[in-house]
N, C-alpha and C positions, 0 to 999 in steps of 0.2 A: 487428474492432476489438478492441483490446486496452486494457484498463484498467490504469493505473500509480497505486500509492499509495506515499507518502512522509511518514512521521512521524518520521524520524531526527532531525530538528532539536528541538530544544527548544520554540522559540517559533514554528515555521512548519511549515504543510502544504502538500503539494505533491500534486497529482492531474495525471495526464496520460492522454489517448486518442490512440490510433496507429490510423490505417487507411492507412498508408503515409505520413502527415504527422504529426509530433508536435505535438499542441496541448496547453498546461498551464495550470494555474490554480494560483496560488501565494497563500496568505493567512498573514500576520503575525498573531500574539497577544500579547499583555502577560501571558499566563497560560497553563498547560498547558491545551492544546485538542484532545486526540486524541478527545474525543467529537465533534469537529465534521467528521470525516473523511467520514462517509458523506454529511453534507449538501453538503460541498463537492464531492464526486464527483457528487451528483445534479445539483448547480449546472453543472457543465462538462457533462454529458451534455445537460442542456436547452439549453444556450448552443448545443450542435450539433445541436440537434434530433434527439436519440438516446434510446434508453432501454435498460434492461439487457439486454433480449433481443437488442441488437445486438454485446454484449460476447461475443467469443470466447475470451478468456483474461484472467488476471489476473496482473499481476507486483507484487511488494510489495517495497519496500526492508526486508530484515529484521534489519537490524542493522550495527552497533552503534548504540545509541541509548538514550534513556529509555525505562525498564522499562515502564511502563504505556502509553506511546505505541506501542512496539512490540507489545505485547500486543494492542492495539486494532487495529491495520492488519492483524496476522496473522489475528487472529479474523475481521475483516469481510471479508479475502480469503478466509479456508477457508469462512465462511458462505456467500458467494456462490458460491464454486466448487460446494459441496455443491448448493446451491438452484437454480443454472443449469445445472448437469452440465457446467461447463466446468473446464479445468485451472486451476491456480494455483502459482505458483513465487515463491520468494524469492531476493534477491540481495543478497549482504553487500558492504558498503563504502560508503564516503563517496562517493556518486556525484552527478553532475549528473543531471537528468533525461533528457538525450540518452543518458549512459552507462548509466542504469537501463533505458532503452528498449532500446538495442542489446544488453546482456547478456541482459536479460529476454527478449526476443523469439526470442534463440537458445536459451534455456533452454525455452521453451514449446514449440519444435519437438519436443523430445524428452520433453516432459511427460506423466505419466500422472495419468488422473482418480482422485480419492480419495487421493492422496498431501497431507498437509497441510503448510503452510508452518508452520515453526518459528522464534519470533523468536531471534536471536542477540544477547545482552547486551553480551558483550566481557568482563564481569567479573560476579562475584556480585552478587545484587539487595543493596541496602542496606535491609533491613526493620527498624524500630525498633520497640519497644512503645509503646503509647499513653500519653499524659502525664496520667494519671488517678490 
């Protein structure tokens, strides 16, 4: 089973599971909510009566997208990859979940353990000083 993570849209999180058939869960927020990504993935696993031990690979939409959201998704994929001893790969581009699943599944076939997913921001981060 493959887990798909996508936080490339500023007000929407998408997760998917595939074991031959892609199942997705999409949640919209009125605020940046990348911190909800793990909760959403857990919800999808529970809906399908699965747990993290069933995951054999992780595909993350690695950008372009919002800075913090991409960092969160990539960090989650890398942490799960390390903890579960499974490969994780990143796929760039503005993709549908079906496209993410197709491209990511092909990349997973040749993925190696221990290679981290790196976010692709598409531009330099806009970091400003605190207003104090």
